[in-house]
TORSE-691643 format. One record per residue (C-alpha): residue number from 1; chain; x, y, z. Coordinates in steps of 0.001 Angstrom, whole numbers, plus 500000, padded with zeros to 6 digits. Layout:
BEGIN
<pafi><resi>NUM</resi><chain>A</chain><xx>X</xx><yy>Y</yy><zz>Z</zz></pafi>
...
//
This chain:
BEGIN
<pafi><resi>1</resi><chain>A</chain><xx>317058</xx><yy>079136</yy><zz>347650</zz></pafi>
<pafi><resi>2</resi><chain>A</chain><xx>318201</xx><yy>076604</yy><zz>350187</zz></pafi>
<pafi><resi>3</resi><chain>A</chain><xx>315249</xx><yy>074311</yy><zz>349675</zz></pafi>
<pafi><resi>4</resi><chain>A</chain><xx>316016</xx><yy>074114</yy><zz>345950</zz></pafi>
<pafi><resi>5</resi><chain>A</chain><xx>319595</xx><yy>073174</yy><zz>346764</zz></pafi>
<pafi><resi>6</resi><chain>A</chain><xx>318317</xx><yy>070523</yy><zz>349131</zz></pafi>
<pafi><resi>7</resi><chain>A</chain><xx>316004</xx><yy>069242</yy><zz>346294</zz></pafi>
<pafi><resi>8</resi><chain>A</chain><xx>318718</xx><yy>068979</yy><zz>343834</zz></pafi>
<pafi><resi>9</resi><chain>A</chain><xx>320766</xx><yy>066873</yy><zz>346499</zz></pafi>
<pafi><resi>10</resi><chain>A</chain><xx>317799</xx><yy>064701</yy><zz>347275</zz></pafi>
<pafi><resi>11</resi><chain>A</chain><xx>317231</xx><yy>064156</yy><zz>343526</zz></pafi>
<pafi><resi>12</resi><chain>A</chain><xx>320960</xx><yy>063227</yy><zz>342892</zz></pafi>
<pafi><resi>13</resi><chain>A</chain><xx>320953</xx><yy>060787</yy><zz>345870</zz></pafi>
<pafi><resi>14</resi><chain>A</chain><xx>317797</xx><yy>059203</yy><zz>344551</zz></pafi>
<pafi><resi>15</resi><chain>A</chain><xx>319293</xx><yy>058758</yy><zz>341066</zz></pafi>
<pafi><resi>16</resi><chain>A</chain><xx>322318</xx><yy>057190</yy><zz>342574</zz></pafi>
<pafi><resi>17</resi><chain>A</chain><xx>320122</xx><yy>054789</yy><zz>344579</zz></pafi>
<pafi><resi>18</resi><chain>A</chain><xx>318188</xx><yy>053708</yy><zz>341547</zz></pafi>
<pafi><resi>19</resi><chain>A</chain><xx>321465</xx><yy>053291</yy><zz>339467</zz></pafi>
<pafi><resi>20</resi><chain>A</chain><xx>322813</xx><yy>051037</yy><zz>342328</zz></pafi>
<pafi><resi>21</resi><chain>A</chain><xx>319608</xx><yy>049098</yy><zz>342285</zz></pafi>
<pafi><resi>22</resi><chain>A</chain><xx>319921</xx><yy>048727</yy><zz>338515</zz></pafi>
<pafi><resi>23</resi><chain>A</chain><xx>323481</xx><yy>047558</yy><zz>338898</zz></pafi>
<pafi><resi>24</resi><chain>A</chain><xx>322763</xx><yy>044923</yy><zz>341583</zz></pafi>
<pafi><resi>25</resi><chain>A</chain><xx>319761</xx><yy>043781</yy><zz>339432</zz></pafi>
<pafi><resi>26</resi><chain>A</chain><xx>321935</xx><yy>043257</yy><zz>336372</zz></pafi>
<pafi><resi>27</resi><chain>A</chain><xx>324737</xx><yy>041557</yy><zz>338172</zz></pafi>
<pafi><resi>28</resi><chain>A</chain><xx>322696</xx><yy>039348</yy><zz>340456</zz></pafi>
<pafi><resi>29</resi><chain>A</chain><xx>322707</xx><yy>036230</yy><zz>338017</zz></pafi>
<pafi><resi>30</resi><chain>A</chain><xx>320488</xx><yy>033385</yy><zz>338874</zz></pafi>
<pafi><resi>31</resi><chain>A</chain><xx>320794</xx><yy>033579</yy><zz>342860</zz></pafi>
<pafi><resi>32</resi><chain>A</chain><xx>318712</xx><yy>035693</yy><zz>345028</zz></pafi>
<pafi><resi>33</resi><chain>A</chain><xx>321648</xx><yy>036761</yy><zz>347228</zz></pafi>
<pafi><resi>34</resi><chain>A</chain><xx>321136</xx><yy>040446</yy><zz>346350</zz></pafi>
<pafi><resi>35</resi><chain>A</chain><xx>317245</xx><yy>040571</yy><zz>346547</zz></pafi>
<pafi><resi>36</resi><chain>A</chain><xx>317185</xx><yy>042522</yy><zz>349678</zz></pafi>
<pafi><resi>37</resi><chain>A</chain><xx>319665</xx><yy>045069</yy><zz>348370</zz></pafi>
<pafi><resi>38</resi><chain>A</chain><xx>317825</xx><yy>045531</yy><zz>345229</zz></pafi>
<pafi><resi>39</resi><chain>A</chain><xx>314579</xx><yy>046204</yy><zz>346861</zz></pafi>
<pafi><resi>40</resi><chain>A</chain><xx>316147</xx><yy>048529</yy><zz>349423</zz></pafi>
<pafi><resi>41</resi><chain>A</chain><xx>318002</xx><yy>050602</yy><zz>346913</zz></pafi>
<pafi><resi>42</resi><chain>A</chain><xx>314864</xx><yy>050796</yy><zz>344737</zz></pafi>
<pafi><resi>43</resi><chain>A</chain><xx>312564</xx><yy>051899</yy><zz>347525</zz></pafi>
<pafi><resi>44</resi><chain>A</chain><xx>315063</xx><yy>054453</yy><zz>349064</zz></pafi>
<pafi><resi>45</resi><chain>A</chain><xx>316059</xx><yy>055826</yy><zz>345551</zz></pafi>
<pafi><resi>46</resi><chain>A</chain><xx>312455</xx><yy>056240</yy><zz>344420</zz></pafi>
<pafi><resi>47</resi><chain>A</chain><xx>311582</xx><yy>058006</yy><zz>347778</zz></pafi>
<pafi><resi>48</resi><chain>A</chain><xx>314526</xx><yy>060418</yy><zz>347597</zz></pafi>
<pafi><resi>49</resi><chain>A</chain><xx>313978</xx><yy>061052</yy><zz>343864</zz></pafi>
<pafi><resi>50</resi><chain>A</chain><xx>310285</xx><yy>061891</yy><zz>344426</zz></pafi>
<pafi><resi>51</resi><chain>A</chain><xx>310970</xx><yy>064040</yy><zz>347473</zz></pafi>
<pafi><resi>52</resi><chain>A</chain><xx>313705</xx><yy>066059</yy><zz>345548</zz></pafi>
<pafi><resi>53</resi><chain>A</chain><xx>311618</xx><yy>066527</yy><zz>342557</zz></pafi>
<pafi><resi>54</resi><chain>A</chain><xx>308626</xx><yy>067706</yy><zz>344664</zz></pafi>
<pafi><resi>55</resi><chain>A</chain><xx>310893</xx><yy>070036</yy><zz>346575</zz></pafi>
<pafi><resi>56</resi><chain>A</chain><xx>312097</xx><yy>071668</yy><zz>343552</zz></pafi>
<pafi><resi>57</resi><chain>A</chain><xx>308759</xx><yy>071979</yy><zz>342013</zz></pafi>
<pafi><resi>58</resi><chain>A</chain><xx>307066</xx><yy>073415</yy><zz>344970</zz></pafi>
<pafi><resi>59</resi><chain>A</chain><xx>309713</xx><yy>076032</yy><zz>345801</zz></pafi>
<pafi><resi>60</resi><chain>A</chain><xx>309097</xx><yy>079399</yy><zz>344340</zz></pafi>
<pafi><resi>61</resi><chain>A</chain><xx>312069</xx><yy>081801</yy><zz>343217</zz></pafi>
<pafi><resi>62</resi><chain>A</chain><xx>312092</xx><yy>085292</yy><zz>344925</zz></pafi>
<pafi><resi>63</resi><chain>A</chain><xx>312145</xx><yy>088269</yy><zz>342689</zz></pafi>
<pafi><resi>64</resi><chain>A</chain><xx>315460</xx><yy>090027</yy><zz>343308</zz></pafi>
//
């Protein structure tokens, strides 16, 4: 059960990272000032999201 909760938390952190990347991308304008932030948030968001989804899928429920 703890692994599933950790998977949910990782998935939510990944979604927040991807939303932050999209926010910086939409508000960057013509300049490249936020390019590093966009790339960083995108990569970290994707990693956390994939890890969370994988952890949720690979965790089996115990019969109680």
